[in-house]
Backbone bond lengths (Angstrom), bond angles and torsions (degrees), N, CA, C in turn:
res aa  C-N    CA-C-N  psi(-1)  N-CA   C-N-CA  omega(-1)  CA-C   N-CA-C  phi
1 M - - - 1.443 - - 1.532 109.43 -
2 D 1.400 112.92 134.88 1.466 116.69 -179.49 1.505 113.79 -67.81
3 A 1.392 115.04 142.62 1.439 119.84 176.76 1.507 107.47 -76.74
4 T 1.399 110.46 149.53 1.460 117.86 172.74 1.478 114.29 -69.83
5 P 1.364 114.06 121.88 1.468 115.06 -175.96 1.578 115.83 -63.33
6 L 1.316 121.04 141.98 1.324 117.88 179.63 1.522 114.60 -69.67
7 P 1.333 115.61 160.47 1.476 116.59 -178.15 1.561 110.87 -60.55
8 H 1.369 116.20 148.08 1.322 121.65 176.11 1.507 115.11 -102.03
9 L 1.264 124.04 157.34 1.382 128.31 -175.50 1.551 111.62 -108.04
10 V 1.265 125.24 111.26 1.425 126.85 179.14 1.514 108.03 -99.45
11 V 1.365 114.89 126.45 1.494 122.12 179.42 1.440 110.37 -107.94
12 F 1.267 117.27 140.29 1.511 123.97 178.47 1.486 108.79 -123.39
13 C 1.253 117.53 133.63 1.500 119.59 -175.29 1.572 108.68 -163.64
14 D 1.272 119.34 -176.79 1.472 124.61 172.54 1.549 108.55 -92.07
15 P 1.343 118.64 142.09 1.432 115.35 -177.71 1.573 111.34 -75.81
16 S 1.355 113.08 164.51 1.526 118.90 173.90 1.493 109.09 -71.73
17 D 1.356 114.15 168.84 1.416 120.73 -175.02 1.538 108.01 -59.84
18 A 1.377 116.18 152.79 1.408 119.91 174.64 1.477 112.15 -64.47
19 P 1.315 120.43 140.83 1.413 122.49 -177.33 1.628 111.34 -74.29
20 P 1.247 122.58 145.35 1.472 122.41 177.00 1.565 112.77 -58.38
21 G 1.297 116.59 148.11 1.378 121.50 179.05 1.509 114.82 82.14
22 L 1.329 118.81 19.22 1.410 123.04 -173.58 1.536 104.32 -78.97
23 S 1.386 117.60 145.07 1.401 123.21 -178.37 1.550 112.47 -65.56
24 W 1.271 120.39 165.52 1.494 122.98 179.46 1.486 107.18 -60.51
25 F 1.360 122.02 -38.03 1.415 119.52 -179.24 1.570 109.28 -70.46
26 G 1.243 115.40 -38.54 1.476 115.97 178.91 1.528 111.31 -64.21
27 R 1.309 117.07 -39.48 1.516 121.31 179.03 1.524 108.23 -65.11
28 L 1.336 114.85 -39.34 1.480 115.61 -179.69 1.521 108.92 -66.90
29 A 1.255 118.67 -42.42 1.534 119.48 -177.12 1.531 107.28 -68.26
30 D 1.317 118.93 -39.86 1.421 119.15 175.67 1.535 117.29 -60.72
31 W 1.372 112.90 -34.94 1.505 120.62 173.29 1.454 107.08 -68.71
32 A 1.258 123.22 -50.87 1.520 128.09 -178.88 1.523 104.53 -51.24
33 Q 1.366 116.40 -56.82 1.457 121.35 -171.70 1.579 109.05 -52.80
34 R 1.362 118.04 -42.94 1.412 119.51 -170.99 1.520 109.75 -85.67
35 A 1.338 115.81 -24.27 1.442 117.96 -178.48 1.544 116.04 -83.79
36 L 1.389 114.63 -30.52 1.432 121.14 -166.39 1.526 111.97 -108.37
37 L 1.352 113.18 -25.74 1.517 114.16 -179.47 1.446 113.86 -89.66
38 R 1.343 118.46 161.96 1.428 124.10 -179.39 1.484 114.46 -71.09
39 P 1.229 120.09 130.50 1.496 124.76 -178.15 1.557 109.31 -56.69
40 G 1.284 113.01 134.76 1.523 118.15 -176.40 1.505 111.90 89.09
41 F 1.305 116.63 -13.62 1.538 121.32 -176.90 1.511 110.86 -138.16
42 R 1.418 113.38 47.94 1.413 119.41 178.16 1.452 111.13 -97.49
43 H 1.256 119.53 -10.56 1.504 120.37 -179.53 1.556 107.11 -152.95
44 C 1.369 114.42 154.76 1.439 118.24 177.51 1.601 104.72 -146.22
45 F 1.345 111.35 159.90 1.454 120.19 175.90 1.563 103.46 -154.00
46 V 1.327 110.04 166.96 1.507 116.54 -178.62 1.530 111.87 -121.63
47 L 1.305 115.58 146.39 1.511 123.48 171.04 1.485 110.29 -109.22
48 V 1.316 115.68 119.97 1.410 119.21 177.53 1.563 112.86 -101.11
49 P 1.215 118.98 120.73 1.580 120.34 -177.61 1.565 108.26 -64.73
50 M 1.360 112.42 138.61 1.452 117.00 174.29 1.521 107.77 -136.67
51 W 1.290 111.51 124.99 1.516 119.94 -177.78 1.492 105.84 -128.01
52 A 1.330 116.10 98.47 1.437 124.36 177.24 1.516 109.52 -137.31
53 P 1.406 114.71 161.75 1.472 114.83 178.11 1.537 118.72 -56.27
54 A 1.394 109.25 -35.58 1.492 113.55 -177.66 1.546 111.80 -78.47
55 F 1.325 116.91 -26.06 1.519 120.66 -173.38 1.488 111.84 -151.23
56 Q 1.331 122.66 133.02 1.398 123.31 168.58 1.555 111.02 -127.39
57 G 1.250 119.27 120.34 1.522 125.94 -174.28 1.459 105.45 168.73
58 W 1.385 111.18 -141.50 1.402 121.95 -168.86 1.563 109.96 -129.92
59 V 1.332 116.44 147.39 1.415 121.97 170.15 1.448 109.76 -101.44
60 Q 1.293 123.97 114.70 1.454 124.72 -174.22 1.666 109.18 -93.64
61 V 1.205 112.10 118.78 1.563 119.93 176.13 1.452 108.10 -103.40
62 D 1.389 116.61 103.02 1.437 117.93 -172.06 1.608 106.68 -124.37
63 P 1.328 115.43 103.25 1.473 121.14 -179.37 1.561 109.25 -81.73
64 L 1.393 113.61 124.92 1.464 120.16 -178.79 1.530 107.93 -122.80
65 F 1.376 111.93 171.51 1.469 115.25 173.59 1.504 113.65 -61.54
66 I 1.282 116.25 -37.27 1.487 123.15 -169.48 1.588 108.47 -91.48
67 G 1.314 122.93 -3.31 1.360 120.60 178.60 1.496 109.97 154.24
68 M 1.311 115.32 -178.91 1.520 121.02 178.63 1.525 108.77 -103.17
69 N 1.340 112.96 119.92 1.498 120.14 174.71 1.489 109.34 -91.10
70 I 1.351 117.47 125.56 1.385 120.91 176.99 1.526 103.41 -128.95
71 N 1.360 117.03 109.12 1.465 122.77 -178.67 1.509 114.63 -120.15
72 L 1.279 123.21 160.02 1.392 126.71 169.21 1.595 107.03 -98.65
73 S 1.314 110.29 134.40 1.460 119.78 -174.09 1.541 109.94 -123.12
74 A 1.336 112.90 144.10 1.468 120.60 -172.62 1.555 111.65 -65.47
75 P 1.359 122.68 156.15 1.398 122.99 175.20 1.472 119.08 -50.84
76 N 1.450 114.76 -32.31 1.379 122.17 -174.18 1.647 110.47 -82.46
77 T 1.352 112.40 9.68 1.577 114.79 178.48 1.539 109.59 -62.15
78 L 1.338 112.78 -34.12 1.481 112.77 -173.52 1.607 109.85 -64.82
79 E 1.327 113.40 -41.46 1.460 115.91 175.12 1.518 116.61 -61.64
80 C 1.345 116.39 -33.74 1.417 117.20 175.81 1.496 114.36 -69.70
81 I 1.355 112.06 -39.43 1.514 115.61 174.30 1.440 113.95 -62.25
82 E 1.338 118.11 -44.15 1.454 118.14 174.91 1.383 119.48 -59.40
83 A 1.434 118.02 -36.32 1.427 124.62 173.67 1.463 111.48 -60.30
84 Q 1.420 112.18 -48.25 1.553 115.04 179.43 1.501 112.87 -61.92
85 A 1.364 114.20 -35.68 1.459 119.59 -176.26 1.675 107.08 -67.10
86 D 1.349 116.97 -40.01 1.446 125.86 177.98 1.457 104.33 -60.12
87 A 1.333 124.08 -42.19 1.376 124.94 -174.85 1.616 112.97 -83.58
88 G 1.370 111.53 4.89 1.491 110.18 173.97 1.581 111.20 82.45
89 Q 1.255 123.66 13.36 1.448 129.59 -171.63 1.545 108.25 -90.98
90 L 1.280 117.19 -23.15 1.451 117.29 -177.17 1.591 105.56 -167.06
91 H 1.335 113.29 173.40 1.466 121.10 175.44 1.526 109.36 -127.84
92 F 1.362 119.49 161.74 1.423 117.86 179.63 1.612 102.28 -152.09
93 A 1.287 111.60 159.90 1.469 119.86 176.53 1.603 105.98 -145.39
94 W 1.341 114.19 148.26 1.511 119.55 173.88 1.447 106.77 -91.27
95 A 1.302 115.23 145.95 1.550 123.48 176.80 1.522 108.63 -144.40
96 H 1.332 109.78 133.12 1.461 118.49 167.37 1.452 116.51 -78.05
97 P 1.361 122.26 115.61 1.445 118.96 -177.20 1.519 106.76 -73.45
98 V 1.385 111.86 152.64 1.456 124.01 -175.30 1.526 104.39 -109.93
99 R 1.346 114.78 123.66 1.519 117.66 -179.98 1.531 108.18 -117.18
100 K 1.277 116.86 89.32 1.480 119.14 173.93 1.573 103.74 -157.68
101 L 1.368 109.31 155.46 1.511 116.57 -175.83 1.537 110.31 -74.05
102 R 1.282 111.87 117.68 1.547 120.78 175.16 1.460 113.40 -162.98
103 V 1.284 117.29 156.78 1.544 123.20 176.06 1.435 111.98 -78.70
104 L 1.342 118.20 119.90 1.372 117.35 -179.23 1.540 112.82 -87.45
105 G 1.301 119.87 -3.95 1.450 123.79 179.42 1.525 111.17 98.87
106 F 1.303 115.29 175.06 1.416 120.08 178.23 1.534 109.72 -111.34
107 A 1.365 116.50 139.84 1.425 119.42 -178.49 1.518 105.61 -162.85
108 P 1.389 114.73 154.50 1.552 118.60 176.60 1.611 110.50 -50.69
109 L 1.190 112.42 157.30 1.599 115.21 176.26 1.470 103.82 -85.94
110 T 1.380 115.78 104.90 1.335 123.57 174.04 1.586 111.29 -133.18
111 C 1.347 116.52 178.84 1.521 112.54 -178.40 1.392 110.49 -66.94
112 V 1.320 121.66 -26.35 1.418 125.43 -177.40 1.553 108.97 -75.61
113 S 1.305 122.52 -44.20 1.385 125.66 177.03 1.530 113.53 -59.94
114 V 1.398 113.19 -42.18 1.471 119.68 178.46 1.450 111.09 -65.20
115 V 1.352 121.79 -45.91 1.383 123.41 178.74 1.524 113.88 -63.71
116 K 1.313 114.95 -38.68 1.486 118.61 175.41 1.495 111.66 -64.77
117 A 1.351 118.47 -35.04 1.416 120.86 175.94 1.527 116.60 -69.26
118 V 1.377 112.43 -34.94 1.484 112.70 173.85 1.515 113.31 -71.66
119 L 1.311 118.57 -30.13 1.507 125.59 177.00 1.521 110.16 -77.39
120 G 1.291 121.04 -24.77 1.422 121.42 -167.20 1.522 114.25 70.55
121 C 1.359 110.46 29.56 1.483 116.22 -170.58 1.499 109.75 -94.75
122 K 1.343 114.44 126.48 1.376 123.41 179.19 1.506 116.56 -105.02
123 C 1.377 116.25 79.62 1.387 117.27 -178.70 1.616 109.70 -133.92
124 R 1.323 115.76 174.15 1.513 116.27 -173.04 1.474 113.41 -93.10
125 A 1.387 117.80 5.09 1.427 119.46 177.93 1.504 112.31 -59.05
126 L 1.470 113.50 137.33 1.342 118.47 -178.22 1.647 109.26 -123.31
127 T 1.317 114.34 -7.96 1.425 119.38 177.91 1.521 109.21 -124.88
128 P 1.376 114.40 157.56 1.487 114.48 177.33 1.521 112.49 -57.57
129 Y 1.274 123.20 -37.80 1.461 123.18 -178.52 1.537 108.64 -65.38
130 G 1.390 117.71 -37.84 1.384 118.24 179.98 1.469 113.84 -68.83
131 L 1.467 118.41 -34.94 1.390 121.77 172.31 1.512 114.82 -64.98
132 Y 1.353 112.25 -39.16 1.430 117.27 175.46 1.548 114.93 -59.43
133 R 1.334 116.16 -42.26 1.458 118.75 179.73 1.448 108.74 -65.47
134 H 1.328 118.42 -41.40 1.471 124.62 -178.50 1.514 109.74 -58.75
135 L 1.427 116.68 -51.70 1.406 116.79 179.48 1.521 115.86 -61.68
136 K 1.289 114.95 -39.84 1.551 119.31 176.46 1.460 113.51 -63.42
137 R 1.422 120.46 -31.31 1.368 123.17 175.66 1.570 110.26 -70.01
138 E 1.321 115.03 -36.41 1.492 121.29 179.48 1.563 103.63 -68.75
139 E 1.276 120.21 -37.43 1.538 122.40 -178.55 1.549 105.65 -61.49
140 I 1.241 120.71 -46.67 1.453 124.24 -179.28 1.426 114.70 -60.15
141 I 1.363 112.91 -46.65 1.516 122.15 -179.17 1.530 112.72 -62.17
142 M 1.321 112.22 -36.17 1.521 117.62 -178.00 1.439 113.06 -100.24
143 G 1.368 117.08 17.29 1.483 122.15 174.74 1.564 110.77 66.29
144 G 1.386 115.37 48.34 1.440 115.12 -179.45 1.510 112.34 86.20
145 F 1.360 117.04 12.53 1.386 121.13 -172.94 1.533 121.53 70.16
146 F 1.382 111.86 -33.34 1.504 119.62 -176.70 1.535 114.06 -102.81
147 G 1.307 120.81 1.67 1.415 122.02 -178.30 1.431 110.90 84.73
148 S 1.416 112.15 150.16 1.397 119.51 175.64 1.531 117.08 63.05
149 G 1.344 113.82 17.78 1.460 119.54 -177.41 1.461 116.26 75.37
150 K 1.258 119.24 11.63 1.480 121.72 -176.85 1.482 109.31 -65.16
151 K 1.304 121.83 142.37 1.410 127.41 177.34 1.489 113.86 -104.49
152 E 1.344 119.41 -3.83 1.490 120.90 -176.59 1.506 107.26 -113.87
153 A 1.258 115.10 154.04 1.410 125.15 -179.76 1.590 107.03 -69.21
154 P 1.345 118.15 137.21 1.477 117.51 176.90 1.532 112.90 -64.37
155 A 1.326 113.87 151.06 1.542 119.26 177.68 1.509 108.14 -66.29
156 P 1.342 119.23 133.31 1.436 122.00 -176.13 1.600 107.43 -71.27
157 D 1.274 114.91 151.67 1.538 120.31 175.50 1.450 110.47 -86.91
158 N 1.180 116.05 97.45 1.515 122.94 -179.54 1.556 112.82 -96.25
159 S 1.264 118.29 12.90 1.470 117.21 -175.05 1.569 115.41 -65.10
160 A 1.277 112.39 -30.70 1.543 113.85 178.93 1.601 108.14 -72.25
161 M 1.294 117.45 -39.01 1.444 124.27 -174.54 1.478 105.84 -76.11
162 E 1.306 122.08 -34.58 1.472 122.84 174.19 1.458 117.21 -68.67
163 E 1.329 114.69 -33.86 1.434 123.21 173.96 1.538 108.71 -66.45
164 Q 1.249 117.31 -45.73 1.537 122.15 176.42 1.467 113.39 -59.16
165 L 1.284 114.73 -47.60 1.529 119.45 174.11 1.515 111.24 -62.17
166 R 1.265 120.75 -35.13 1.546 124.11 179.61 1.555 106.92 -63.62
167 V 1.385 119.32 -50.22 1.382 126.51 -177.26 1.579 107.87 -58.84
168 Q 1.371 111.24 -50.23 1.454 111.90 -178.75 1.510 116.45 -60.77
169 R 1.437 112.82 -36.37 1.478 116.37 -179.06 1.580 108.41 -68.23
170 E 1.364 118.73 -43.23 1.447 120.86 173.93 1.520 114.17 -55.07
171 D 1.383 116.15 -45.10 1.469 121.74 -179.05 1.549 108.45 -62.09
172 R 1.412 115.82 -44.38 1.453 116.50 178.38 1.516 114.53 -65.94
173 E 1.292 119.62 -35.53 1.467 126.16 174.74 1.571 110.21 -64.30
174 R 1.286 116.02 -46.48 1.474 118.93 178.11 1.494 111.03 -58.83
175 L 1.336 116.65 -48.43 1.455 123.60 -177.02 1.589 107.24 -61.70
176 E 1.263 120.61 -39.93 1.444 126.54 -177.73 1.601 107.95 -64.73
177 R 1.384 117.86 -41.47 1.406 118.90 176.47 1.493 114.12 -72.87
178 E 1.344 124.65 -31.00 1.369 127.53 177.24 1.535 107.35 -70.54
179 N 1.336 116.88 -42.93 1.484 117.16 178.15 1.455 116.10 -66.70
180 L 1.295 113.41 -34.25 1.485 118.24 175.17 1.544 112.63 -65.00
181 A 1.279 115.76 -39.03 1.528 124.34 178.36 1.556 104.95 -64.21
182 R 1.352 117.22 -44.87 1.435 118.63 -179.12 1.571 113.39 -67.83
183 R 1.325 114.09 -31.46 1.434 114.46 179.51 1.552 111.67 -67.33
184 R 1.325 109.65 -39.55 1.491 117.31 178.75 1.497 112.35 -61.47
185 N 1.290 118.82 -35.29 1.409 126.13 -174.31 1.533 112.81 -89.23
186 A 1.372 113.35 -17.71 1.467 121.08 -177.73 1.461 111.66 -65.88
187 R 1.404 119.87 139.02 1.420 127.15 170.26 1.504 112.44 -120.80
188 G 1.385 114.55 114.99 1.440 120.82 -178.51 1.506 113.38 76.96
189 N 1.292 115.39 -164.28 1.557 118.29 -177.69 1.527 112.99 -73.93
190 T 1.358 116.84 -16.66 1.426 118.27 -175.85 1.588 110.85 -62.05
191 G 1.305 107.51 -32.18 1.527 111.60 -175.26 1.468 115.51 -61.82
192 A 1.396 117.15 -23.64 1.526 121.86 -175.60 1.570 107.92 -63.17
193 A 1.357 114.84 -33.20 1.455 115.17 -179.61 1.455 118.07 -66.10
194 Q 1.378 117.09 -15.86 1.434 123.74 179.08 1.545 116.02 -77.49
195 L 1.312 113.39 -16.11 1.544 114.65 -175.95 1.486 109.89 -65.81
196 R 1.345 112.74 148.35 1.579 120.71 177.76 1.506 107.92 -115.97
197 F 1.289 108.95 147.30 1.528 115.36 -178.30 1.641 109.57 -125.69
198 S 1.254 119.65 8.36 1.397 124.35 172.41 1.533 111.25 -156.22
199 G 1.335 111.93 170.79 1.499 116.01 -175.10 1.554 110.97 -65.61
């Protein structure tokens, strides 16, 4: 059975300055974005939580005019975003992704359509501010998304991952002890062949 995906964090802000050498179409789109969209809500991207033995943090999906940026962000990214939101530099909303087969509709490839696709969100929002209002309404309906009016994401259940890491650590320590004993008993170069690298 598939695990329920953790809540995603959708961030709303103004885009950075357009890069030099942008095509005329890119400059026109950048101008339209700044002239027609609500200040503070001219761009959006989504942070997907990732909790794995190899990496714990966020996967940032950031659709731009010049391409799709997909980066790994540190676990303390949430604290940085909350601090910027408190300073009025951006806004954010929590969203529960929907994972079921359905048609999301057809729309131009924009930051809003990409974020909606990542969330599996089927709504009529076409602008970042429209998506922000939709997600905030969903938060109210669901009691803050997390029940009982909580405003923070629930802590992930990492017990299975922690148990796997503990077993791997014990196996690694056992192999190191065995190899150390073999090194002590080895005589000449033939002893190197006795070392073990797996269980």
